[in-house]
C-alpha positions, 0 to 999 in steps of 0.5 A: 492524492499522489500529489499531496503525499509527495508534496508532504514527503517531500517537505518532510525530506528536508528535516530528516533526510532518506529517500522519497518514494517515487509518487508513481510508486505509492501504494497501499499493500493489502497482502505481501507475498515476496517473490513468485515465479512469473509462471504462477502470475496466472494463478495469482490473477485466479485468486484474486478474481475470486474476490468481491468487495465494496468501494470505500474511502480512507482518509490518510490522517497520521504521519509515523516514523518507525525507528527499526526500518527508517521509515515515514509513513501515512496512515489512516487511524481509522482502518474502514471495514471493507478495506479489512474484509478485502485483505481478510479474504485475500489472506484466506484465498491466498492460504488456502491457493498454498501461497505463503505471505507476511501474516503480520496483523494487518496495519494498513500504511504507505511508505513515503520516505526510506532510510530517513532519520527521525522527524523532528517535527511531524505535521498534520495530515488529512489526505481522502483516498477513493478506493475503488479497486485493487491490484496485483503490482510487481516491482521491477528495477530500471535505471532509475530503481524500483518501479511498480507495475501493475500486472492487474486489477479488479474492480471494487463494487461501488458503495452503497448509499 
């Protein structure tokens, strides 16, 4: 999945410039919390420990561009119900635990290119992604820029057949 998205981003980059996201950094944010003290990571883990949900598949079949922040993104046209339920559950649990987070309506997307010009043409996309877990991720700066590091992850229950 990441290879297919990376190839598409590099192809688009030729016409719109910007910075292609590092292949290993491509992710789907469930809830954006922002900066928190390192000492609160155990508390965040405890919140996520209370979550349950079913594994699901997501089809990334839409490419788009947001002019306001100059981002080229990939997204599903149809959001799987288990994804909505997981996000809603996480938001509820985080709110009860006293965390502040971005409360905009959930619009699942994967950022492919930052600081891009608007692409003249957006090609088709059809990338299947089987989702079997979710993770707590932190952004870490290194000599190559930002990279995302998994702090902890939790499995989702196998999908019912």
